[in-house]
C-alpha atoms as one frame of an Amber mdcrd trajectory, in Angstrom:
protein
   7.848  -2.386  17.374  10.422   0.014  15.991  10.635   1.241  12.376  13.639
   3.110  11.015  13.032   5.203   7.894  15.848   6.513   5.743  14.625   9.707
   4.068  11.543  11.274   5.644  10.126  12.873   2.502   6.612  13.387   1.152
   5.672   9.721   0.851   7.649   8.440   3.830   5.889  10.929   6.103   2.553
   9.348   5.241   3.986   5.882   5.905   5.400   7.076   9.238   2.004   8.484
  10.218   0.295   5.186   9.447   2.972   3.258  11.341   2.578   5.439  14.425
  -1.204   5.019  14.275  -0.590   1.261  14.284   1.534   1.553  17.428   5.030
   1.611  15.940   7.855   3.782  17.207   9.406   5.564  14.209  12.924   6.971
  13.907  13.893   8.688  10.669  16.652  10.511   8.873  16.015  13.598   6.787
  15.370  17.260   7.388  12.268  16.485   9.463  13.752  13.398  11.133  15.639
  12.996  14.380  18.502  10.764  13.195  21.618  12.137  11.480  22.195  10.092
   8.318  25.939  10.794   8.404  26.372   9.544  11.983  27.135   5.941  11.058
  27.795   4.835  14.645  24.494   6.235  15.884  22.606   4.756  12.914  24.150
   1.355  13.630  23.063   1.589  17.276  19.509   2.492  16.260  19.360  -0.386
  13.779  20.283  -2.760  16.592  16.989  -1.862  18.285  14.847  -1.821  15.149
  12.366  -4.387  13.874  11.985  -2.909  10.398  13.848  -0.626   8.007  12.410
   1.333   5.093  14.444   3.397   2.614  12.903   6.100   0.468  16.294   7.551
  -0.510  16.775   7.665  -4.303  20.042   6.648  -5.956  22.804   9.203  -6.255
  22.312  11.219  -9.457  26.025  11.740 -10.000  27.674   8.528  -8.836  24.710
   6.227  -9.412  25.096   4.355  -6.113  22.523   3.852  -3.392  23.386   6.242
  -0.513  21.839   4.040   2.175  23.547   0.823   1.094  26.829   2.622   0.403
  26.884   4.380   3.780  25.190   1.886   6.078  25.659  -1.390   4.209  27.668
  -3.023   6.994  25.052  -2.253   9.642  22.246  -3.380   7.339  24.084  -6.631
   6.624  23.826  -7.445  10.341  20.206  -6.336  10.526  17.829  -9.282  10.739
  14.464  -7.561  10.524  12.060  -6.507   7.783  13.478  -4.467   4.917  11.569
  -2.195   2.572  12.561   0.062  -0.326  10.540   2.628  -2.286  11.491   2.180
  -5.924   9.964   3.360  -9.207   8.078   1.771 -12.082  10.579   3.673 -14.213
  12.765   0.557 -13.874  10.586  -1.054 -16.576  11.469   1.518 -19.211   9.263
   2.136 -22.233   6.674  -0.567 -22.948   4.973   1.128 -25.872   1.780   1.462
 -23.846   1.631  -2.235 -22.935   0.931  -3.587 -19.456   3.899  -4.479 -17.261
   3.957  -6.517 -14.061   6.722  -7.511 -11.655   7.982 -10.182 -14.051   8.778
  -7.631 -16.760  12.473  -6.977 -17.460  14.053  -3.983 -15.717  17.080  -1.851
 -16.414  16.187  -1.075 -20.037  14.952   2.486 -19.520  16.541   5.826 -18.704
  16.690   5.094 -14.976  19.691   2.809 -14.825  20.735   3.920 -11.350  17.249
   3.298  -9.994  17.201  -0.168 -11.574  20.552  -0.994  -9.980  19.344   0.163
  -6.547  16.101  -1.768  -7.010  18.072  -4.947  -7.768  20.470  -4.351  -4.866
  17.643  -4.132  -2.334  15.946  -7.188  -3.810  19.188  -9.147  -3.435  19.144
  -8.240   0.273  15.686  -9.711   0.817  13.731  -6.457   0.769  10.123  -5.755
  -0.047  10.578  -3.399  -3.009   7.606  -1.161  -3.788   7.666   0.041  -7.384
   5.743   3.291  -7.597   4.428   5.206 -10.631   3.558   8.913 -10.580   2.842
   9.890  -6.976   0.168  12.460  -6.175  -1.736  13.593  -3.129  -2.533  16.664
  -1.020  -0.136  19.468  -1.908   1.201  17.537  -4.883  -1.479  17.146  -7.512
  -2.760  18.580 -10.786  -4.678  21.181  -8.774  -1.440  22.872  -7.717  -0.248
  23.247 -11.320  -3.612  24.502 -12.551  -3.720  27.120  -9.807  -0.122  28.139
 -10.475  -0.763  28.456 -14.214   1.906  25.864 -15.036  -0.392  23.023 -16.146
  -0.048  21.869 -19.731  -1.612  19.504 -22.238   0.588  17.771 -24.803  -0.708
  16.363 -28.084   0.563  12.790 -27.839  -2.243  10.356 -28.756  -1.934   6.985
 -27.058   0.434   8.208 -24.345  -0.618   6.921 -20.915   0.815   6.818 -17.412
  -0.027   4.997 -14.227  -0.150   6.846 -10.934  -0.877   6.242  -7.265  -2.236
   8.316  -4.398   0.232   8.740  -1.541  -2.322   7.346   0.899  -2.507   4.112
  -1.071   1.282   3.782  -0.978   1.232   4.066   2.811  -1.530   1.471   3.042
   0.383  -0.900   0.756   3.614  -0.634   2.715   1.761  -1.179   5.988   0.063
  -4.261   4.541   3.483  -5.747   3.778   4.889  -4.639   7.123   2.014  -6.016
   9.164   1.590  -9.401   7.516   3.858 -12.332   6.820   4.274 -11.844   3.074
   7.319 -12.830   1.017   9.927 -10.254   0.061  10.157  -9.221  -3.570   8.864
  -6.545  -5.920   5.334  -5.156  -5.650   3.737  -2.622  -7.984   1.548  -0.174
  -6.058  -0.455   1.571  -8.755  -3.995   2.618  -9.525  -6.248   0.605 -11.817
  -6.780   3.119 -14.630  -3.693   4.342 -16.495  -4.536   7.591 -18.261  -2.939
  10.408 -20.167  -1.566  13.454 -18.410  -4.110  15.463 -20.368  -7.055  13.601
 -18.840  -5.820  14.320 -15.330  -5.285  18.006 -16.093  -8.726  18.268 -17.683
 -10.373  16.616 -14.677  -8.597  19.000 -12.295  -9.771  21.945 -14.380 -13.340
  20.625 -14.409 -13.385  20.270 -10.638 -11.965  23.793 -10.236 -14.252  25.300
 -12.889 -11.134  26.446 -14.712 -10.377  26.629 -18.422  -8.033  23.825 -19.542
  -4.660  24.938 -20.900  -4.245  24.866 -24.693  -3.202  21.668 -26.436   0.450
  21.946 -27.501   3.154  19.990 -29.228   6.282  19.008 -27.286   8.175  21.792
 -29.051   5.566  24.442 -28.261   5.455  23.416 -24.604   9.235  23.948 -24.259
   9.512  21.281 -21.586  12.579  20.682 -19.442  14.803  17.679 -20.244  13.384
  15.904 -17.185   9.803  16.483 -18.353  10.698  15.329 -21.860  12.097  12.139
 -20.352   8.778  11.661 -18.574   6.990  11.629 -21.937   9.580   9.352 -23.546
   8.147   6.299 -21.789   4.683   4.839 -22.240   3.372   1.954 -20.120   0.501
   0.610 -18.055   1.409  -0.802 -14.635  -0.444  -3.865 -13.325  -1.131  -4.163
  -9.589  -2.525  -7.726  -9.469   0.342  -9.124  -7.370  -0.085  -6.507  -4.638
  -3.796  -7.251  -4.480  -3.285 -10.999  -4.379  -0.320 -11.227  -2.000  -0.696
  -8.140   0.183  -4.481  -8.060   0.236  -4.123  -4.426  -0.838  -6.741  -2.600
  -2.863  -6.310   1.099  -3.679  -8.698   3.379  -1.884  -8.432   5.648  -4.914
  -8.532   3.225  -7.882  -8.466   6.052 -10.434  -7.310   9.651 -10.526 -10.932
  10.781 -10.469 -11.579   9.497  -6.936  -8.160  10.719  -5.831  -8.595  14.259
  -7.116 -12.138  14.516  -5.740 -10.936  13.487  -2.289  -8.057  15.967  -2.339
 -10.357  18.835  -3.327 -12.926  17.907  -0.707 -10.230  17.937   1.974  -8.814
  21.229   0.712 -12.151  22.972   0.705 -12.792  21.698   4.184  -9.604  23.509
   5.192 -10.505  26.693   3.335  -8.326  26.205   0.260  -9.139  28.272  -2.849
 -11.748  26.724  -5.138 -10.308  28.094  -8.375  -7.018  29.509  -9.723
């Protein structure tokens, strides 16, 4: 079996590793891939031999289009295999802290381009994986605490969902390996929590002092970070459990952070900032 991945980034690398462990051949574009994204003829040839395609390429920030569909749409139209797309739960917009599932309306938030790409892949019969905040080894609250860039913002009631990168890979492989219908699937943990709680847990595990509690103005956040705090929702994962048979190995950030630290210390990583 042959899997083609567009965009071999942080998450897609974990998916590729799982696919190879399961016996798949993997060809990918990206800096660490072996396929030139711009070589449309070569990409078309590779797709002719593929059984599955997964895109982790985000929409174009300037033009708003989907680079994979815009560049390789003709070849993908002829492709008859499994299609997958890594999307974002940002397509749901602000829910005022309420729970959202795959039936919730999309396209109402700040990520209009992502919502359009999400809809475009769905219309092409893809399995669309909507992902909340992604964390894992080398990309967790530990890194910010150690770097002295962690913060706590005084916003009572503000919560976010998140997912460990390993659980994303396991969810995608569940859809890839079983005969499940295409459509949207939320891959998220089971305990939405505030950013403050995650930072405090990371500090506890590192025996570090938590950063001071600040207002948004005092924190002087970037526009992107401010946009992050502008939306408040809890993401339900019931459909992925029921249809994919997927259950997160790290159901909350507590298990996820503990596992990351255990692995780091086994590799000689620093125990405190």
